[in-house]
N, C-alpha and C positions, 0 to 999 in steps of 0.2 A: 710377651712371651709369643714366639712364632709357631703356628700350628700348620703343619704340612701333612697332607693326607698320605697315607702309606700305599694306597692303591689308587689306580686310575679310575677317574669318574666318567663312566659311559653316557651318562645322561646330563642334559643341559637344565640346570635349575635356575629359575629366576624368582627371587625372593620378593620382588616388586615392593610393596610398602609393608609387608608383614613384619611384626616384631619378632624378636628372638623367642619370646616365650611361646608364641603361636607356632613357629617353626618347631621348636622341640616337642610341642604337644603333639603335632601330626606324626613326629617320629615316634613317640611313645605309643601312640594309638595303633601304629603299624607293627611295633615291636610285640606288643602284648599278643595279637592272635598268631604271629609268627612263633613265639616261644610256647604258646599253648599247643600249636600243632606239633611241634617238635616233641612235646611231652605225650601228645596223643599217639604219635607214630610209634613212640616206644611201648606205650600201654597196649597198643593194637598188637604188637609183635608178642606181647606177654599174654595176650588173650583176655585182658581186662576190659576192653570195649570190643564191639561186634563189627564196626565198619567204620570208615572214615573216607570223607571226600575232601580232598586237599585243595586249599586255595593259596599254597605257597607261590609266591611269584606275583599274586594278583591283589595283595593287600591294599595297594595304593588306590584301587578303585573303591573297594568297600569303605575305607576310612575317608577318603577324599570326598565322597558323596555324602556320607553320613555327617561328617564335621561341616559341610556346606549348608545342611538343612537344619532347621530349628527342630528342638526335641519333640514338639507338638505335631510335626508333619510326618505322615505315614511313609514308611519304606517297606517294600515287599521284595525281600532277598530270596536268593537261591541257596543252593547247597555248598557253594564255594565262598560264602560272604561271612565268614565268622567275624570279620573286622566290623560288620554292620552292628551285630550284637554287643560286641566288647566296646565298641565306640559310644554306643548307647548305655554304657554302664550297667549292664545286666549283672547281677551277682554270679561270679563264676562258678559257686558251688551249685546254682541252680542250672547252669549249662551243663556241668559235669553230671548233674543227677539225670537231666533229660537224656544225655548220651548213654546213660547206663539203665535207662528205663525205671527210675525210682520215683517216689511219690512227690519230691521236691522239684521234679522236672515239670514242664509246662504241659506235657500231655498225659501225665500220670501213668506212664509206662504203656500208652496206647499208640504211640507213634514214636519214631526214631529220629536221630540226628537233629537236622534242621527243619524237619517237617512240623513246625509249630510257629504259632504267633502269641503275641501278647499285648492286650490293650494298654497294659501299664507303660509299655515303652513304645507304643504305636508302630509295632512291628507285625506284618501279616505274613506268616510262613508259607512255604510252597507246598504243592503236592506233586507227586513223581509225574503227572502229566504235563507239567511245565507251563504250557500255553495259557490256561485260563487265568493265571496269575496277572496277565496284561489286561484282561478285562475287569478284574476286580479293581485295580488301580484306577479305571475309568470311573467305576461306581464311586469310589472313594472321592475322586476329584470332583464328580458331579455334586456330591453332597457339600464339598468345600465351596463350590459355586453358589449353590443355593443358601448356604450360610454366610456368603459374601465374607469370609474370614481370611481372604488373601493368603491361602496356604498352597504349597506345592506338594505333590505325590511323587515319589520316586519308585520306579519298578525295574527289576533286573531281569534279564534273560541272557542265555548264551547264544552263540551264533547259530548252533544247532537248533534251537528253539525258535529261530525266526522262520523256519520253513513250516512250522504249524499254522493252521488256519487261524487259530485264536490270535496270534500275533498280528495277522493283517487285519482281521475284524476289529481288534482293539485300536490299532492305529487309525483305521478309518473312522471308527466311532469318535475317537479323541479328536481327530481333525475336523469333523463335521460339527462337532458340539463345542470345539474350542475349549477343551478340558485342560486344566494346568497339571500336565503330567510330563515328567521326565523318563522317557524310555531308554533305558541304559542296556546296551548290548555289551557283554563281555566277550570280545572276540579273542578267544584264547587257542585258535588253531585246530582244535579237534572236538568233535562230538563223539566221546568215547574213543573209537579208534579211527573214525572217519574224518579225513581232513577236510579243510574248508574247500578245497577245489572240487570235491565230490559232494558239497552240500548247497552251493549257490553258484551262480554264473554270472556275477557282477563283480567290478573291481572292489568296491567297498559297499558294505551294508548300509552305511549311511546314505548312500545314494537312494535307497528305496524311500526316503523321506520325501523325495521329489514327487513320487507317484501319488503321495497321500497330501501334497500341498503343505508339507510340513518342514519346518526348519530343522536342519541336521548338522552335526558336527563331528569330526574325527578327532579323538584326543588320544595322547600317548598314555596308555593305562598303567604304565610303570613309573610314571613321573608324578608323585604325590602333589607336588606344587601346581603343575599343570591342571591336574584333576580338580584340585581343591578350588583353585582360582576361576577356573572356567564355569564350573557347576555352581559356585558362589554368585557368580555374575549372572548367570542365566536364572538361577532360583529367585534372585532379587527382581529381575525383569518380569519373569512369569507372575510373581505375586502382584505386580502392577498391571500387567498385560496378560490375562490368562490365555495360554495357549499350549499345545504339545510341542515337545522338542525331542527329537531322536538323537541319541548320542552312541556313537560307536567307539568303545574303547579298545585299542590295539594292545593286546597282551599275550601271554603264553601260559599254557598249563604245564608246569614243571614236573608234576607227577602224574599217576594214571587218573583215569575217570574216577575210579576209587582204588584204593591200595592194592586189591587183589588183581586188578587188570593190568597193573604195570605200564611200561612205556616203551616195550621193545620195537613197536611199530613206528616210533618216532626216529627219523634220521638222526644220527649222533651228532653231525655238524649243526643240525638246526637247534638241538637241544644246548649245544655249546654256545652257538650265537646268542641265545636269550639268556643263558646264565650269567653272561657278563653284564646283563641289563637288570639284575636283581634290584627291585624298587628299594628294599631296606639297605642293603650294602651300599648301594650308590648314594642314597640319601644321607646316610650315616657319615660317609667319607666327605660329602659336601659340607655337612655341618662341622666336622672337625677341621676341614680346610678352611672355612670361613671363621674359625675360632669360636663358634657358637657353642660347642660342646668339646670336651676332650676324651681321649681314650679312657681315662679313669672315670669320668662322669658316665660314660657309656657302660663301663663294667658295673658301676654302681646301680645303674637304672635296671640293667639286666637282672642283677641280684635281687633287687627288690621286687621286680616283677615275678621272678621265678619263686620267690618265697610266698607271694601272693597265690600264685598258681598251686604250689604244694600245700599249703594250708587249706585252700578251698577244696583240693582234690581229696585231701585226708577227710574233710568234713563229708564231702559227698560219698567217699568210699566206705565210710563208717555208718552211713545211713542205712537203716534197715530196709529189706526188701518190701515191696508194695503189699499191703494187706489186701488179699483177694477177697473181695466184697461182691457177692453176686447181685444183691439188690442194688447197690451203688452202679455197677455196671449197666444193668438194665435201666435204671432210672436216668442215667446221664446220657441216653441215646437222644432224648428230646430235652429242649430247654422247658424249664418249669413254666406252666401257664395256669394261672388261677382264674378260671373262667367264672365270670360274674353275669348272671342272667340279667338281661334288659328286656323286659316284657313289653309286647307289642301294644300299640294304643288301640282304641276301639274304632276309630275312623278307618275305613277300608275302601278299596277302589278295585275293580276288576282289572287284572294285568295278565299279560301273556308271560310266559317263561322269560323271554327276551327282555320285556319291560321291567320285571322284577329284578333281574341281574343288573340292568343298567341304573335302575333306582338304587339298589343296594350299594353298588360301586359309588354311586354320586354321593349317598349318605356318608360312606365312609371317608370320602375326599373332604367333605365339610368336616368331619369329626377330627381327622388327623391332618394337621398341617403339613406333617412331614411324610406324606404319603405321596408317591410319584408312580404314575402309571407309564408303561412303555409297550410299543408294539408297532408292527407295520400298519401303516395307513390310519392309526387311531385317532389322529388329531383332526385336521380340517375335513378329511373324508369320514370321519367317525367310525372307522372300522368297516371291514367287509360286512359285518352283521348290523351295523349302525348302533352298537351298543353304547359307543362312547360319543355318539352325536350330540354336539352342544358343549362338550366338556372343555374344548379349548377356550370358548368364550367364558366359561364359568371359572375356570382354574388356572388358565395362562400356560403358555408354551413350555415353561420351566418344569411344570409338574405333569403335563400331558404331552409325551415326547413320541413323534414318529421316529422310528428307528430304521436304519439300514437293514437289508436283508442279512441278518448275522445273528441267528438264534443263540449260540454258544457265547458270543461276546455280550449280548444283552442279558442273558442270565446270570453271567459272571458279574456284570455290572450291577445287577439288581443286589447280588450278594455284597458288592462293595458298598452300596448304599446302606445296607444293614449294618455293616461294620462300622460306618460313619453315622449310625443312629437315625437312620431313616427307614421307613417302610417302602416295599416296592411290589407293584402288581405288573407282572409281564403277560402280555397276551400273545399266545401262539396264534398266528391267523387261522391255522387248523391244527388239531392235535397231531395229526400225522407228522407235522414238521418238527415237532419236539425231538425227534431223532438227531437233528442238527444241533440241539443243545443238551443232548443226553448226558454227556460226560460231567458238565458242571452241575447238573442237577443230582447225579447219583454219587459224585465223588467230592463236590465242594459243599453243596448245600446240606445234603443228607448226612454227611460225617461231621460237620462243623461242630456241633455242641459236644459230640462224644470226643472229638480229638483235642479241642482247645477251649471248651466252654464258651463258644461265640456262637450267638443265635444267628439264624438265617432267616430274616423276617421278610420272606418272599412268597408271594402267591403267584401261581402260574395258571392262568385261565387257559382252558383246553376245550374250544369247540370241537365236538366229536360226533361219530356215529353215522350210520347208514340210513337208508330210507329216502335219500334225496337224490339218487342217481348221480353220485359225484365220483364214483369209481375208486381204484386201489389206493390212490394218494390223498384223498380227502374225505374218507368215510370210516377210517379205523376208529375203533373204541379200544385204546391201548392202555387201559388202567393197570393191567397186569404187569407191565414193564415197571411199575413203580410200587405196587403193593407189597412186593417182596423186598424192597430196599429199606432196611432199617434207618430211622431218622426222617422219613418223609410221611407226610399225612395226605390221604386221598379222600376227596369229597365228590360225590356224585348224585346231585339231586334230581328228582323226578317231577317236582311240583314248584309253582312260582313262589309260594308262601315259604318252601323249605329253602329253595334258592337264595332268596333275599336274606334270610335269617343266618344261613350257613356260610354265605359269602361274608357277612359282616364279622362272623366268629373267626373265619379263616384269615381275615386281615388283622383281626385283633391278636391272634395267636403268632407268637414270635418264631415259630417254627415253619420250616417250608412245607406248603401246601399245594397239591395239584387239585385244581378245582374243575372238574369236568362238566361240560354243558352240551347236552344233546342237540344237535342242530335241527333235527326233525321235529323236537319238541318246542324250539324257540317260539313258533307262532301258531302252533296247533293246540297248545294246552293253556286254558284260561283258569283263573281262580281269584277269589277275593283275597286281596293282600292288604295287611296293615300299612297305613302310611307313616312316615317317619323311621326312625332308628330302632331296631330290635335285633336280637341274636338268638340263635339256638346252639344247644351243645353239640360238639363234635363226639362221634361214638356212640350215638344214641338213635337206634332204628325207629321207625314208625310202623306201628300195627294198624294197617288200613282195614282189615276185616278180621273177625274172630270166629273161629269154628273149632270143631273137634275131630274132622275127618282127616285132615291133612294139612301140613305146613308148606306154603309156597314162598320162596325167598327170591327176591329180585332186586333190581335197582335201575335208574335210568329209564329208557324206554321199555325195558322189559317189565316194569311195574305195570305200564299202561297195556302192554299186550296181555299180561295175566289178568288184569281187571276185565278187559273184554270177554276173555274165555269164561271167566267166573260169572259174569252177567248173562252170558249166554247159557250157562248150566246153573241156573239158580239153585238147583237142589244140592249142589256140592257146598258142604259146610266146612269152609277152609280158614285157616289163619293165613292172611297176606301180610308178609313183612317186607317193607321198603327199607333196605338198609341204610340208605342216604349217605353214610360214610363207610368207607372201605377199610380205611386205616385212620384212627382206630376202629376195630369192628365190634359191634355190640353182641358179643357172644352170649350174654345173659338172656336177651330176648330171644335168640335163636334156641338155645338149650331148653328154655322154659316152654317154648311153643312145641319143639320136638317131643319133649316128655309127655306133652299132653295129647298130641295127635298120633305119635308112633310112626308117621310117614312123612317124608319130606321130599320135595322137588325143588331144584334150584335153576333158575333161568337166568341166563346171561346172554347178552349180544355178541360178546367176543367169541372167538374159536374155542373150542373145548380144551385142548391139551394146554395145560400151564396156566388156565384161567383161574380167577378167584373162587369160581364154584368148586374147583378140586379141593382147594385148601379148606373151604367151609365143609364140604363132604367129609374130608379127613378128620376135622375137629368134631363133627358130629358122631362119626364112628368111633372116635377115641373117648368121648365124653357122654355119649348117649346111646351106646351100642345096645344095652339091656332094655332100653324103651322102644327100640325099633320093631315094627312088624313087617317091614319090607326093606329092600336095599335103598340107600339114598340114590336118587335119580339126578342127574346133571343134564340140562338141555342148553345146547349152545350152538352157534353157527358152524357152517362147514369149515373144514381145515384147508382152506384155500384164501388167497386174497380176496378182497371184496370186489366183485364185478360192477361194471358201469350199467349194462342193459338191465332195464326194470325186471324183465322175466328172470334173468340170471340171479339178480340181486334178491328177488323174492324167494328163489330156491335156496340161496346162500343163507338167509337169515333164520335164526332159531325160532322166530315168531310162528313160523308155519308148522312147526313140529311140536310145539308146547301142547296144544290141546289133546293130540293123540297120545303123547307120553303121559300126560296128566290122568287121562281116563284109564289107561292100562295100569298105571301105579295104583289107582283106587281099587281096581279089581284084584290086585295081587293078594 
């Protein structure tokens, strides 16, 4: 029987050595997401789904890459990559439930559309900020290198996302560390309504690979056989010779950024030019022309897929709405952590705060083979404060990693390590520099367990604080940036004993922890510290002094300022509470003390407005109002940046106002 295609084939297909079954499989893998999309567009017009980001015309990229990778290899798709999810054979009813915000969805109604991941299918979903996805892939790939499992990681972005700093940070990190990552750019012509001519000023995005010493390729993103063949060969090569590769897939977005935006900004002739290059229609005609399938085969296959879609839609559509459960919502913000006390031994040695932190970190490195520490200058140099001095010799360069100056990319990589079953400690050279990594902390790490039940096993060490004449960019104590973010834990020790035990617990805990270390205390505070490994519970304050006249609450350097004042005024009978951890907060210790003393003063080094003292004050007013004999007093530093000059810094700090405010409150 002679097979003649009814329509012209605009793309050139080369089947190479691939068998008929393989060619048909690729067609069906593309056909399924197209038919699902057509169904969703109808449902969108009917108001049965709320939003849709169409990948019509781009199916060959998602399907070709996914088919070329092993099921155990991670893929990090974007919001136009339905073909990744369907090619990994995720049950359709679960996808449909996800899009309707129902319980069988992957985010339990907490996020929408393709903003989800699933470890069951080795898929890590995007966040709307786009760029951090690239750094996550670096972390996953790093984990694969450590495991020596010869796996590839593929991560998607659009041409618009390549302008984000995270894209460049991730490519640089991957290149420097020879990470086995396929960076896949879907160049579809427009970022929402902005054409590529207004987004970058180079001929091809693949050319950017040269700047990172990275192999790169341009691939026809509408040609399924070209995509599948080239990615398959590259993946096989990367598994043997780990390295990053940048791929630019030339394609076009045939519908709006999302359906509500439309495509009126696209020239008609451009739309017509690309419509004849439809990846599915061209490939189907090729298969018919080659006698691999017939029109009748095609109709039958479409009918079968449509029946599958309808039955799964019906199942998802009849699923009951999510049961609103307040306790579950609150409990799912954090990954469950069953703290088990490990008591300290009896042998001790005098240590400075900096020594105790270094010792605690070293103990955890010995305890956890899958713990990786990363930061600027932490390897041979030992870090700017020498906390990791000697670590490179003890643990090797795979686990003690100097990083380029790219805080966002490294935090994202830490999250990727966590996804790949590792623990990560990231050192910010100074806490001030965390602003360059703020997005992945508050949007990836903090929201991870709540969104898709994925722990973010990352500790971020934060050398912080004033008193060392370091000026506005090296002296901040910025804990309030994070105490208000659900999903993060914040630790801020004042003593060597606490620092070592709390750091151990922070690393044990699978949740993201910001671990603040006051620079002025590093070498000025000494204490007998137990040798060996021990831990201390998060969320448990330490009562350093007990009295009945007044409650003094502080943390970090403020604890030592308060101790100095109380020693000077020995007649003051005060409870002195060292919070130690700010999130979770030991409200029981606070309330118990305030109800006993009736007066409370809260001392913080941070500036006043929006600091944690404000929240503690509000909590006390709401829960202990009838026990108070005076207004709650907050003492904080000036509402200015931190100055460099010693006299100006002295004037700035709350340390110098605490004594006067304490005495005034006692007289109230």
